[in-house]
C-alpha positions in Angstrom: 167.6 189.5 292.1 170.9 190.6 292.1 171.8 194.3 291.4 175.0 194.9 289.3 176.8 198.1 288.7 177.8 198.9 285.2 181.2 198.1 285.8 180.1 194.5 287.1 177.6 193.7 284.3 180.2 194.7 281.6 183.0 192.9 283.1 180.5 189.9 283.0 180.2 190.1 279.4 183.3 187.9 278.8 181.2 185.3 279.9 177.7 185.9 278.8 178.6 186.8 275.2 179.8 183.6 274.0 176.6 182.1 275.5 174.6 184.3 273.9 176.1 183.8 270.7 175.6 179.9 270.9 171.8 180.8 271.8 171.3 182.7 268.4 172.8 179.7 266.6 171.1 177.1 268.1 167.7 179.0 267.9 168.2 179.4 264.1 168.7 175.7 263.7 165.6 175.3 265.4 163.8 178.0 263.2 164.9 176.3 260.2 164.1 173.0 261.0 161.4 173.0 262.9 158.5 172.3 260.0 160.5 169.5 259.0 160.9 167.8 262.5 157.1 168.7 263.0 156.1 167.1 259.7 158.2 164.0 260.8 156.4 163.5 264.0 153.3 161.6 263.0 155.9 159.0 261.4 158.1 158.7 264.2 155.5 156.5 266.2 156.3 153.8 263.7 159.9 153.8 264.2 162.6 155.1 266.7 162.3 158.7 265.3 163.8 161.1 262.8 166.8 162.5 262.9 165.2 166.3 262.8 163.3 165.6 265.4 166.2 164.3 267.3 168.3 167.1 266.3 165.4 169.6 267.4 165.1 167.8 270.9 168.9 168.2 271.2 168.7 171.6 270.4 166.2 172.4 272.9 168.0 170.8 275.4 171.3 173.1 274.6 169.1 176.1 274.8 167.3 175.4 278.0 171.1 174.7 279.3 172.4 177.6 278.2 169.4 179.9 279.5 170.1 178.4 282.7 173.5 179.2 282.7 172.8 182.8 281.7 170.2 183.0 284.5 172.5 181.8 287.1 174.7 184.9 286.3 172.0 187.1 287.3 170.8 188.7 284.0 167.3 188.2 282.3 167.3 186.9 278.8 164.5 189.3 276.8 164.9 188.2 273.0 167.2 185.3 271.9 167.1 186.0 268.2 168.7 189.6 268.9 170.9 188.4 271.8 169.3 191.1 273.9 170.1 190.7 277.9 169.2 192.6 280.8 170.8 193.4 284.2 169.1 194.9 287.3 170.9 197.7 288.4 170.5 201.0 290.7 170.5 204.2 288.9 169.9 207.3 290.6 167.8 205.5 293.2 165.6 203.3 291.3 166.1 199.9 289.9 166.2 199.9 286.4 167.3 197.2 283.7 170.9 197.8 282.1 170.4 196.7 278.4 172.8 194.8 276.2 172.6 193.3 272.7 175.1 190.9 271.8 176.5 193.2 268.7 177.4 196.0 271.2 180.6 196.3 272.7 179.8 197.4 276.2 176.5 197.9 278.2 175.8 201.4 277.4 172.2 201.8 277.7 169.2 201.4 280.2 165.5 201.1 280.3 163.0 201.3 283.2 161.7 197.9 284.5 158.2 198.2 282.9 159.8 199.1 279.3 161.6 197.5 276.9 164.7 197.9 274.2 162.2 200.4 272.2 162.4 202.9 275.2 166.0 202.4 276.3 168.3 205.3 276.9 172.0 205.9 276.9 173.8 205.9 280.4 175.5 209.2 281.5 178.9 208.0 282.1 
């Protein structure tokens, strides 16, 4: 587990933000086309497949790759649809999650490890 300072986590956003933005787009594409791809699957055994199923497989592979990149930075992906990422940090002698959402300019909130986004609190700066 990597522990971040608020400054380190904010500096990492330059790398994480574009990845999260890509994730959101890819996940929306999956959401938009999953039913079509699943409908095509029974017919896929009769030929080489469908374009919808192929695109879906490509999107899943891209999502997996991006999730790995984000995880390799030491971040935790909490919600792809919201673009929600947590960073482990030490605050007042305890381990917490710094909480960031893709539409926020910087990390300004945290929550306890056993809590989530709904329980986040502002960082005292």
